[in-house]
N, C-alpha and C positions, 0 to 999 in steps of 0.2 A: 560627505561623502555616500551616495547610493551605492549600494552591491548588486549588480544582477547574479542572483541565485541561480547554482545548475540546477539539472534534475536531480543530481544524489543530495544535494541541499532541501531541497524542497519536500523530497521524500522524508528526512530527517524531521523538517519541520511538522510531516504529517502524521509522523509516530507521535510526536510532542503533544500536536492538537486532538489526536487519540486519545491520549490520557487525561488530558484537561477536559478534550469532553465526557470520559469516562463520570470524571467527579462532580461535573454537572448533571448528569443522567441521574444520580444516585441522588443528588439534592433536590431531587423530586419526591423523595420519598421521607427526606428527611424534614424537609421545611412543613412546619405546622404552626398551626397556635401552641403557643404556652414554652415551644423552645426558645433559648436566647442565641443572639447573633453569633455569641462565641462557639457556640455546638457547632456553626458553620463553620467557623475556622479550623477549629480544633478536629472533624472530620477530613475536611480538604487538606489539611496539611498532612495531615497521617494517611490519607489514600495516597496523595502523590509521592511523600517520601515510600512508603511500602511498596510502591511500583517502580522506587530506581529513578523518580525524578526529582528537581528542586524547586521548591517554589522562588522563583524569582525575583517575587517583589519585597522578600525579607532583605533586606538591609539597602533596596534602592532608596538613595537620598535621605535616609536614615528612617524608613518605614521597616516595622516592628513583625510584620504578620503576611503569613499568605494569601490573605483576602483582602480585597475591601468589601463590607458588606452595608449597601447604603439600603433605608426603610422610608418609605413616605416620602416627602418631602427632599429628602436626603438627594443628591444628585452625583457624585463622585467623590473617593476618596476617603469615606466613613471608617473607621477602625472598627473592628469585632468589639462588640464590649456584653460582659459577664451581665449586667444588669439590665440589660435591651432585651426584652420579653415579646415576641412576635405574637401579635393578637391576631384577630380572625377581622378579615377585610384589609389587611396589610400589602405595601406589594414590598418587596425586596430586591434588589439587585446584587449580586454577587459576580465579582470581578476576580480575577486571577491570572498569573502568568506562570507557564512552567516551563524549567529548561531541564530534557533531556539527553541524554550523549550529546552535548554541546549544541543543541539545535531549544531556539525558541518558539513559544504560542500563547497567545492571550485572547479570552474571552470573557465576555461578559454575559449574563442570560438573570433573564427580571423571571420572578414566580409571585403566583397569587397566592397570599394566605389563606387558606382556608374559603371563604364568601364574600367574594369582592363585589365593589358598585358596579356600574354598567360604565361609568365614567373609566375606571379602572380598568375595566376589560376593554375599552374603547382605544384608553390611552398605550395600551400593552400591543394591541393590534394595528394601532397608526405606529408604533415605532418599531415593531417588528417587520412591517412590509417598507419602511423607510429604510432600514438596512439592507434590504435585498434589491430595494431601487437606487441603491450606491453601489453593492454588488455588480449588478445589472449593467452599470454605466463603466465599470472599474476594466475596460477593454484595451488592447493594445491599440494607439494611435488616439486613443482619447485624453483628454487633462484632466487634471486635479479639480479641475472646476467642475467639468462634469459632472464626477463625484456627488461635489457637497450640492449642487445645483438641484440636482433630479430629487434629494434627499428636503430640502429647503421647502420647493417646489411644493411636493405632497404633504409635508408637515403643517407648514403656516400659510400657507395659499389654499391646498383642496383641504386642511382640518383644522386651521386656526387655532393650533397649538405651539408653543415654544421651541424652539430649536435652538437649541443651546450653543452660544458662540464661542467662549472663552477653551474650552475643551475639546481635545480635537484625537483624529486618528493618527497614525505616523507610520512611518517604517518601522522593520522589526527583523531581527538577525544580524549579524552575528549579538547584540545585546535587545534588550529588551524595547527600548527605543531607540529608534534612527530616523536617520532623512530617510522620505520626506515629510514635511505637514501633510497630514489628509485634513482637512475641516470640511463640517458637513452643510455648506454655505456656502455660495460662489456662484460664478458666472461660466455658463458654458462656453467652450473654445480657450479659456483662459486657466492658466497655470501650466505646470508642468506637464510633459507629454509622457504618458505611460508606457514602460518597456516591456518586453517579455523578459522576465526573470526577476521582477519588483516583485517584493513578498511586502503587503501592508498591512493594519489594519482598518477594519471601517468601524465606526463607535459611535452610532449617534444616540444621544440624549436628549431626550423630547420631555418638558415641564407640559403639564395642564394647559398650565397659564402661559405666563410671562417666559421671554428667554432667555432671562436677567435670572443672575445665581449671584449667591451671596457667602462669604465666611462666615464657618462658624467654628468656634474650639471646642474638641470634648471635654465636658466637665473632668474636672482632677488631672488633666491630662494638659499638654502642651500643643498637642497634633491640630494641624489647622483642613477641613473639608469644605465644601458646597452645600450649600440648600438654594432650593429656588428661592427668588426672590421675594414672592407673593406667596409663600408657604404651603402651594400645589405639587398634588403627587407630582413625581419625577420617575421616566423608566430609560432602561437602556440595553440593546441587546450590542454583542460585538462579535467579530469573526475576527481570525487571521485568514488574509488570503493569498494567495498567487497569480502574478498575473501570466499567463499563457498564449501561446499560437493559438489556442483553443478554448479561449475564453479564461474566467476567472475561475479557480481552482479553490473552493473552500476548505483551510485546512485544519479547520477544529467542529467541523460538523457535527451534530448531533442527531442526524436523521437522515439515513443514506436514502430514503424514499423520496422526501422533503427537495432533499437537496442534488438528487439522482443528475441532475444537467450541469450542475458543478464539481462533481468527483472527479 
């Protein structure tokens, strides 16, 4: 069932999203060569709880952590690890969900570790723009397929990169995963029609090579996560947003100047 949110509920999600965005902004100064991915987890978990929130990924379908931390070819759902040390040139993606006063928000952000290659810079730029092209299509009266088509056209046709199919965006609130599904590929004019009050995530995952992914298990653990099937680097950006009569409103913005028209 898809629930349409009231202005009061959207404001509650915006407050949750502001806390989540604050974590990401602080991570800009923390993520550097020589730290472990566990240090990202420890900081994020503490910051969320110290500010009255709950890391709502903890306990979801058996997951034990506040964050998913993916490095280089890791696409999604990788756990933070004490023995995974970031190196100069890596790309790291940090995905987390926050609950604050009963309201959920979800956002992933990508970070360059030290000096990265031109390929990584381009991958990050394409993925970031793809996110915003998807957001631009999330208007009342459009359909889910319009979001996915905008992303797929830019990623695959215009930039010859891999637009991951198996992992998709979703509705959010009152739980972290709600209907509808929001694929990052599709046909324009197809799928569910977008209505005022829907709250969704858009979170394209883009590989430098193939769109295909493969499962992998953490050494010494049973947790399964995903990597690009050809070993090429992967990137992801994600925002939570509300569909309103005045256009899409980003609820997890880190940059009020860049996002001015979406606030």
